[in-house]
C-alpha positions as CSV (number, residue, x, y, z in Angstrom):
1,M,7.5,13.8,-11.9
2,F,5.7,13.7,-8.6
3,S,8.5,12.3,-6.5
4,D,11.3,14.6,-7.6
5,G,10.2,17.2,-5.2
6,I,10.0,15.0,-2.3
7,Y,13.2,13.3,-3.0
8,K,15.1,16.4,-3.1
9,R,13.6,17.5,0.2
10,L,14.8,14.1,1.8
11,F,18.0,13.8,-0.1
12,I,19.7,17.0,-0.4
13,P,19.6,17.8,3.5
14,Y,20.6,14.4,4.2
15,V,23.8,14.8,1.8
16,V,24.5,18.2,3.2
17,T,24.4,17.0,6.7
18,L,26.3,13.9,5.9
19,L,29.0,15.9,4.1
20,F,29.3,18.4,7.0
21,S,29.5,15.8,9.5
22,A,32.0,13.7,7.6
23,G,34.0,16.9,6.9
24,M,34.1,17.6,10.6
25,A,34.9,14.1,11.6
26,W,37.9,14.2,9.1
27,W,39.2,17.3,10.4
28,M,38.8,16.4,14.1
29,G,40.3,13.2,13.8
30,S,43.5,14.4,11.7
31,Q,43.8,17.2,14.4
32,L,43.5,14.7,17.4
33,F,46.1,12.4,15.8
34,S,48.6,15.1,15.1
35,E,48.2,16.6,18.6
36,T,48.5,13.0,20.0
37,L,51.8,12.4,18.2
38,E,53.1,15.8,19.2
39,K,52.2,15.1,22.6
40,R,53.8,11.8,22.8
41,L,57.0,13.3,21.4
42,H,56.8,16.1,23.9
43,E,56.6,13.7,26.8
44,Q,59.3,11.6,25.5
45,L,61.6,14.8,25.1
46,I,60.8,15.7,28.7
47,H,61.7,12.2,30.2
48,A,64.8,12.3,28.2
49,V,65.8,15.7,29.5
50,E,64.7,14.6,33.0
51,T,66.8,11.7,33.0
52,L,69.9,13.5,31.8
53,S,69.5,16.3,34.6
54,R,69.7,13.8,37.4
55,R,72.7,14.3,39.8
56,D,73.8,10.8,39.2
57,F,73.5,10.6,35.6
58,P,77.0,10.2,33.8
59,H,77.0,12.8,30.9
60,T,79.6,10.9,28.9
61,I,79.6,11.4,25.0
62,G,79.1,7.8,24.4
63,I,75.9,7.4,26.6
64,V,74.5,10.7,25.4
65,E,74.8,9.3,21.8
66,Q,73.2,5.8,22.6
67,L,70.3,7.7,24.3
68,S,69.8,10.1,21.5
69,H,69.9,7.3,19.1
70,L,67.2,5.3,21.4
71,I,64.7,8.3,21.5
72,R,65.3,9.4,18.0
73,A,66.0,13.0,19.1
74,D,69.2,15.3,19.4
75,L,70.8,15.8,22.6
76,S,73.0,18.8,23.8
77,L,75.0,19.4,26.6
78,I,75.5,23.0,27.4
79,G,78.2,24.7,29.6
80,K,77.7,27.5,32.1
81,D,78.8,30.1,29.6
82,G,75.7,29.1,27.5
83,L,78.0,27.4,25.0
84,I,77.1,23.9,23.6
85,D,79.7,21.5,24.9
86,F,78.5,18.6,22.9
87,T,75.6,17.9,20.6
88,T,74.2,15.1,18.5
89,F,72.4,17.7,16.1
90,K,73.9,17.2,12.5
91,G,72.9,20.4,11.4
92,E,74.7,23.8,11.6
93,K,76.0,24.0,15.2
94,G,76.1,27.8,15.0
95,D,72.2,28.0,14.2
96,L,71.5,25.9,17.1
97,Q,74.0,27.8,19.3
98,T,72.2,31.1,18.4
99,I,68.9,29.8,19.5
100,V,70.3,28.7,22.8
101,T,72.1,31.9,23.5
102,G,68.8,33.7,22.6
103,L,66.8,31.6,25.1
104,L,69.0,31.8,27.8
105,A,69.3,35.7,27.4
106,D,65.3,35.9,27.0
107,H,64.8,33.6,30.0
108,P,67.0,34.2,33.0
109,N,65.0,32.0,35.3
110,L,65.9,29.0,33.0
111,L,68.4,28.2,35.8
112,N,65.7,27.1,38.1
113,S,63.1,25.5,35.8
114,E,62.2,23.5,32.6
115,Y,61.7,25.2,29.2
116,R,59.7,24.2,26.3
117,H,59.6,26.0,23.2
118,R,59.2,25.4,19.4
119,V,62.0,26.7,17.2
120,D,62.7,27.2,13.6
121,L,66.1,26.0,12.1
122,K,66.6,26.6,8.4
123,G,62.8,26.8,7.8
124,A,62.3,23.5,9.7
125,D,60.2,23.5,12.7
126,Y,61.8,21.6,16.0
127,L,60.6,21.1,19.3
128,L,63.2,22.0,21.9
129,V,63.2,21.0,25.6
130,M,65.8,22.4,28.0
131,R,66.4,21.9,31.6
132,P,68.9,22.6,34.3
133,I,71.0,19.8,35.6
134,E,70.2,19.2,39.3
135,T,73.8,19.3,41.0
136,R,76.8,20.4,38.8
137,G,78.9,17.4,39.4
138,N,80.6,18.4,36.0
139,R,81.3,22.1,36.3
140,N,81.4,22.4,32.6
141,I,77.9,21.3,31.9
142,S,75.0,23.3,33.4
143,Y,72.1,22.3,30.9
144,V,70.6,19.6,28.7
145,A,68.5,20.0,25.9
146,A,66.5,17.7,23.7
147,L,65.6,18.5,20.1
148,S,63.5,16.9,17.4
149,N,62.4,17.4,14.2
150,L,58.7,17.9,13.7
151,S,58.5,17.2,10.0
152,D,58.3,13.3,10.5
153,I,55.3,13.6,12.7
154,R,53.7,16.1,10.2
155,A,54.3,13.8,7.4
156,T,52.8,10.8,9.4
157,S,49.9,13.1,10.3
158,H,49.4,13.9,6.6
159,R,49.6,10.2,5.6
160,M,47.1,9.6,8.3
161,A,44.8,12.4,7.2
162,W,44.9,11.2,3.6
163,W,44.0,7.6,4.6
164,L,41.3,8.9,7.2
165,G,39.9,10.9,4.2
166,L,39.8,8.2,1.5
167,G,37.9,6.1,4.3
168,V,35.7,9.0,4.9
169,I,35.1,9.5,1.3
170,S,34.3,5.8,0.7
171,G,31.9,5.6,3.8
172,L,30.3,8.7,2.6
173,L,29.7,7.5,-0.9
174,L,28.4,4.0,0.6
175,V,26.0,6.0,3.0
176,A,24.9,8.4,0.4
177,W,23.8,5.4,-1.9
178,V,22.1,3.8,1.1
179,G,20.3,7.3,1.4
180,H,19.5,7.4,-2.2
181,R,18.0,4.0,-2.3
182,T,16.0,4.7,1.1
183,S,14.9,7.9,-0.4
184,R,13.8,6.3,-3.7
185,S,12.0,3.6,-1.8
186,I,9.7,6.1,-0.3
187,T,9.2,8.6,-3.0
188,L,8.7,6.3,-6.1
189,P,5.7,4.6,-4.4
190,I,4.5,8.0,-3.4
191,G,5.0,9.0,-7.1
192,E,3.0,6.0,-8.2
193,L,0.1,6.9,-5.7
194,A,0.1,10.4,-6.8
195,E,-0.4,9.4,-10.4
196,M,-3.1,7.0,-9.5
197,A,-4.8,9.8,-7.4
198,E,-4.5,12.2,-10.7
199,K,-6.2,9.4,-12.8
200,I,-9.1,8.8,-10.3
201,A,-9.6,12.6,-10.3
202,A,-9.4,12.6,-14.0
203,G,-12.2,9.9,-14.2
204,E,-10.4,6.6,-14.6
205,R,-11.9,4.5,-12.0
206,Q,-10.3,1.3,-12.9
207,T,-6.8,2.3,-12.3
208,S,-4.9,0.6,-9.3
209,V,-1.3,0.5,-8.1
210,T,0.7,-2.6,-7.1
211,I,2.9,-2.0,-4.1
212,H,4.1,-5.2,-2.1
213,R,4.9,-3.6,1.1
214,Q,3.9,-4.1,4.8
215,D,4.7,-0.8,5.9
216,E,2.4,2.6,5.9
217,I,3.0,3.1,2.3
218,G,1.9,-0.3,1.4
219,H,-1.4,0.3,3.6
220,L,-1.9,3.7,1.9
221,A,-1.7,1.8,-1.5
222,A,-4.2,-0.9,-0.2
223,A,-6.4,1.5,1.0
224,L,-6.4,3.6,-2.2
225,N,-7.1,0.7,-4.4
226,T,-9.8,-0.2,-2.3
227,M,-11.0,3.3,-2.4
228,A,-10.9,3.3,-6.2
229,G,-12.7,0.1,-6.2
230,R,-15.5,1.4,-3.9
231,L,-15.7,4.6,-5.9
232,Q,-16.4,2.7,-9.1
233,E,-19.1,0.5,-7.5
234,Y,-20.6,3.7,-6.1
235,E,-20.7,5.4,-9.5
236,K,-22.3,2.3,-10.8
237,T,-24.9,2.2,-8.1
238,V,-25.5,6.0,-8.7
239,A,-25.9,5.4,-12.3
240,E,-28.0,2.6,-11.9
241,Q,-30.4,4.5,-9.5
242,S,-30.5,7.2,-12.0
243,R,-31.5,4.7,-14.5
244,M,-34.2,3.2,-12.3
245,A,-35.5,6.8,-11.6
246,T,-35.8,7.4,-15.3
247,L,-37.4,4.0,-15.8
248,G,-39.9,4.7,-13.1
249,E,-40.9,7.9,-14.8
250,M,-41.6,5.9,-18.1
251,T,-43.3,3.1,-16.5
252,A,-45.5,5.6,-14.9
253,R,-46.4,6.8,-18.3
254,I,-46.8,3.5,-19.6
255,A,-49.2,2.5,-16.7
256,H,-51.4,5.6,-17.7
257,E,-51.3,4.9,-21.4
258,I,-51.9,0.9,-21.3
259,R,-53.6,-0.2,-18.0
260,N,-56.5,2.3,-18.4
261,P,-57.5,1.0,-22.1
262,L,-56.7,-2.4,-21.0
263,T,-59.1,-2.2,-18.1
264,A,-61.9,-0.6,-20.3
265,I,-61.3,-3.4,-22.8
266,K,-61.6,-6.1,-20.0
267,M,-64.7,-4.6,-18.6
268,Q,-66.4,-4.3,-22.3
269,L,-65.5,-8.0,-22.8
270,Q,-66.9,-8.9,-19.4
271,L,-70.4,-7.2,-20.2
272,L,-70.3,-8.9,-23.7
273,K,-69.9,-12.4,-22.0
274,E,-72.9,-11.7,-19.8
275,T,-75.0,-10.6,-22.9
276,S,-73.8,-13.0,-25.2
277,G,-75.1,-16.5,-26.4
278,K,-73.5,-20.0,-25.7
279,E,-71.7,-20.0,-29.0
280,D,-69.7,-16.7,-28.1
281,L,-68.8,-17.7,-24.8
282,A,-65.6,-19.9,-25.6
283,V,-64.3,-16.9,-28.0
284,L,-64.8,-14.2,-25.4
285,Q,-63.3,-16.3,-22.4
286,T,-60.2,-16.5,-24.9
287,L,-60.0,-13.0,-25.3
288,L,-60.4,-12.3,-21.4
289,D,-57.7,-14.9,-20.9
290,E,-55.5,-12.9,-23.4
291,V,-56.4,-9.6,-21.7
292,G,-55.3,-11.2,-18.4
293,R,-52.1,-12.3,-19.8
294,L,-51.5,-8.9,-21.1
295,E,-52.2,-7.4,-17.6
296,L,-49.8,-9.7,-16.0
297,I,-47.0,-8.8,-18.8
298,V,-47.6,-5.1,-18.0
299,S,-47.6,-5.7,-14.2
300,G,-44.4,-7.6,-14.4
301,T,-42.9,-4.8,-16.5
302,L,-44.0,-2.0,-14.2
303,Q,-43.1,-3.7,-10.9
304,H,-39.6,-2.4,-10.7
305,R,-39.7,-0.8,-7.4
306,L,-40.4,-3.1,-4.3
307,P,-43.0,-2.2,-1.6
308,A,-41.9,-1.9,1.9
309,K,-43.7,-5.0,3.0
310,P,-45.6,-7.8,1.1
311,S,-49.3,-7.8,1.4
312,K,-49.7,-11.5,2.4
313,T,-52.5,-13.8,1.7
314,T,-53.1,-17.5,1.7
315,I,-52.2,-19.0,-1.5
316,D,-52.7,-22.4,-3.2
317,V,-49.3,-22.5,-4.9
318,N,-50.4,-25.2,-7.3
319,L,-53.4,-23.3,-8.7
320,L,-51.4,-20.0,-8.9
321,I,-48.8,-21.9,-11.1
322,D,-51.7,-23.5,-13.3
323,E,-53.1,-20.1,-13.7
324,I,-49.8,-18.6,-15.0
325,I,-49.2,-21.7,-17.2
326,H,-52.7,-21.1,-18.6
327,L,-52.0,-17.5,-19.3
328,T,-48.8,-18.0,-21.1
329,R,-49.2,-21.4,-22.9
330,L,-50.2,-19.9,-26.2
331,Q,-47.1,-17.8,-26.3
332,F,-44.9,-20.5,-25.3
333,E,-46.5,-23.0,-27.9
334,H,-46.0,-20.3,-30.7
335,Q,-42.2,-20.7,-29.8
336,H,-42.5,-24.5,-29.8
337,I,-41.6,-24.7,-26.1
338,Q,-43.3,-27.6,-24.2
339,L,-44.8,-26.1,-20.8
340,E,-45.5,-28.7,-18.2
341,M,-46.0,-28.9,-14.5
342,T,-45.5,-31.6,-11.9
343,P,-47.5,-30.5,-8.7
344,A,-47.0,-31.9,-5.4
345,R,-50.0,-33.7,-4.0
346,S,-51.6,-32.0,-0.5
347,L,-49.3,-29.2,-0.7
348,P,-50.1,-26.8,2.3
349,P,-51.2,-23.2,1.6
350,L,-48.6,-20.5,1.5
351,S,-48.8,-17.2,3.4
352,A,-47.2,-14.9,0.7
353,D,-48.1,-11.8,-1.5
354,R,-50.1,-13.1,-4.7
355,D,-48.8,-10.6,-7.0
356,M,-45.1,-10.7,-6.0
357,L,-45.1,-14.5,-6.3
358,R,-46.6,-14.5,-9.5
359,Q,-44.1,-11.9,-10.6
360,I,-41.1,-14.2,-9.6
361,L,-42.7,-17.0,-11.6
362,L,-43.3,-15.1,-14.6
363,N,-39.8,-13.6,-14.3
364,L,-38.4,-17.2,-14.4
365,L,-40.5,-18.5,-16.9
366,L,-39.8,-15.5,-19.4
367,N,-36.1,-16.0,-18.8
368,A,-36.3,-19.7,-19.6
369,K,-38.2,-18.9,-22.7
370,D,-35.6,-16.5,-23.7
371,E,-32.9,-19.3,-23.4
372,L,-35.1,-21.5,-26.0
373,P,-35.2,-19.5,-29.3
374,D,-35.4,-22.7,-31.2
375,G,-38.0,-24.5,-28.9
376,G,-37.6,-26.8,-25.8
377,K,-38.9,-28.0,-22.7
378,I,-39.8,-25.9,-19.4
379,F,-41.0,-28.0,-16.5
380,L,-42.4,-26.4,-13.2
381,S,-42.6,-28.6,-10.1
382,T,-43.4,-28.0,-6.4
383,G,-42.9,-29.8,-3.2
384,L,-42.1,-29.7,0.6
385,E,-38.9,-29.5,2.0
386,T,-37.6,-31.9,4.4
387,G,-39.3,-31.1,8.0
388,G,-42.3,-29.6,6.2
389,H,-41.4,-26.1,7.3
390,S,-40.9,-24.6,3.9
391,L,-42.3,-25.7,0.5
392,W,-40.2,-25.4,-3.0
393,I,-40.9,-24.4,-6.5
394,A,-38.3,-25.5,-9.4
395,V,-38.3,-24.2,-12.8
396,D,-36.3,-26.4,-15.2
397,D,-35.5,-25.8,-18.8
398,S,-33.5,-27.4,-21.6
399,G,-31.5,-24.6,-22.7
400,P,-27.7,-24.2,-22.7
401,G,-27.6,-23.7,-19.1
402,I,-25.5,-21.3,-17.0
403,P,-21.7,-21.7,-16.4
404,P,-20.7,-22.3,-12.9
405,D,-18.6,-19.1,-12.6
406,R,-21.6,-17.1,-13.7
407,Q,-23.9,-18.8,-11.1
408,V,-22.0,-17.2,-8.3
409,T,-22.9,-13.4,-9.3
410,L,-26.1,-14.2,-11.4
411,F,-28.4,-12.6,-8.8
412,D,-26.2,-9.7,-7.8
413,Q,-26.3,-8.3,-11.3
414,P,-28.2,-4.7,-11.1
415,S,-29.7,-5.1,-14.4
416,S,-30.5,-7.4,-17.3
417,D,-27.9,-8.1,-19.8
418,K,-30.5,-8.8,-22.6
419,P,-31.0,-6.5,-25.4
420,G,-34.1,-4.4,-24.9
421,G,-34.5,-5.7,-21.2
422,F,-35.9,-3.3,-18.5
423,G,-33.2,-4.3,-16.0
424,L,-35.6,-6.2,-13.6
425,G,-33.8,-9.4,-14.0
426,L,-33.0,-12.2,-11.6
427,R,-31.9,-9.6,-8.8
428,L,-35.6,-8.5,-8.5
429,C,-36.5,-12.2,-8.1
430,R,-34.0,-12.8,-5.4
431,E,-35.1,-9.5,-3.5
432,L,-38.9,-10.6,-3.9
433,V,-37.9,-14.0,-2.4
434,E,-36.3,-12.6,0.4
435,L,-38.9,-10.4,1.4
436,H,-40.7,-13.5,2.2
437,G,-38.0,-14.9,4.2
438,G,-37.2,-17.5,1.4
439,Q,-33.9,-18.3,-0.8
440,I,-33.4,-18.8,-4.5
441,R,-30.6,-20.6,-6.1
442,V,-29.5,-21.9,-9.6
443,E,-28.0,-25.1,-10.5
444,K,-27.7,-27.5,-13.2
445,S,-31.1,-29.1,-14.4
446,K,-31.6,-32.8,-15.6
447,L,-33.0,-31.4,-18.6
448,G,-29.8,-30.1,-19.4
449,G,-30.2,-26.3,-18.9
450,A,-30.9,-24.3,-15.8
451,R,-32.8,-25.1,-12.6
452,F,-34.0,-22.1,-10.5
453,F,-34.9,-23.6,-7.1
454,L,-37.2,-21.5,-4.8
455,S,-37.6,-22.2,-1.0
456,L,-40.6,-20.3,0.7
457,P,-41.4,-20.8,4.6
458,L,-45.0,-21.8,5.3
459,Q,-44.7,-19.9,8.6
460,D,-44.3,-15.9,8.2
461,T,-40.7,-15.4,9.2
462,T,-40.4,-11.8,8.3
463,A,-42.3,-10.0,11.1
């Protein structure tokens, strides 16, 4: 549908030009062949009469007959009175005599020159050449004439034209077929590209075209496929940004509705702790810990947009992890998850944003918890990298693990794939780690599940 117009514009002018050129070539070839044959016959007749008109040529009947047979033409000897003395012409001699008499009467100068003319004998065309004899040794003969029928030449020309036409038609069909194939090789891919462009315009972003060519059309197909893929990615990005903008508005309302009452509750508990007796301190401290855990969860939920630059302070990583475990232990124990920590001794302090690092670890712990619906183990460990320039934090779980093919793109997912998730996911963890100049990767854990490994530089490398 899309390529018919282009195909007609390419193929029809090509065929018309080809037909015209082939027809002209056939006509010119046929004419040239016919004219060449007639020219050679003409030259042959001229040569014959020149030979017969020499003064030393014996004009005997036997010699004239042999020469006529040799050149395949009729020869005539004409007397001074214009009458034919002898001729090898097999037709009506009277018709030939009439023509000769008329020529001599119409051309009195023929006595001194050669005459060439086409004549008609009984409806047949003949080529006639007459010439006076140089010296009249034989007083009875004054002219010699050569006569040849043109029908044989024309029959040969017609046969040649027929075979030439057959060859031209065969070549024309072959060239037309090649032109058709060439035109289709151009228009069909263009039609496929046009259909793909129409599908993209209609909203089908996952469409593609397969054209294995190394020319401009192949490059165009590859560029169109790349454009479709990038357009699909761009639309996903725009949709994600729109979703995150909506999420930002929602979280702003959550912050207003939850954080303020939570802060008031925390302040009241702190006042009660200062005025209560010793028997109530343990209960109040537990309540404060739970409020702190709620603040941590709310903070992690709201922190979906990153600040331009971390607000770094000196952090004891082991102490921070211990605080997070203390806040989340009850929740994990309720799900029958064993939460343990293996800290490295004498771990140097880390220059990092405390809230960001806490958000990273909390996200990793909550992700590990979601992988253990029936309970299991989660181990946290710390240590120094070889060389002592970076420290590492590892979170291991005994869950089902992450397939190797998914590990490659795990941190590239723009949103969480868990039902009810806010879309923060592991991508946020990676971005927070990279803001500190660090790296995060996932591998198989000795516990059987996944192991998330963070490497953070002790020196500030983000300046």
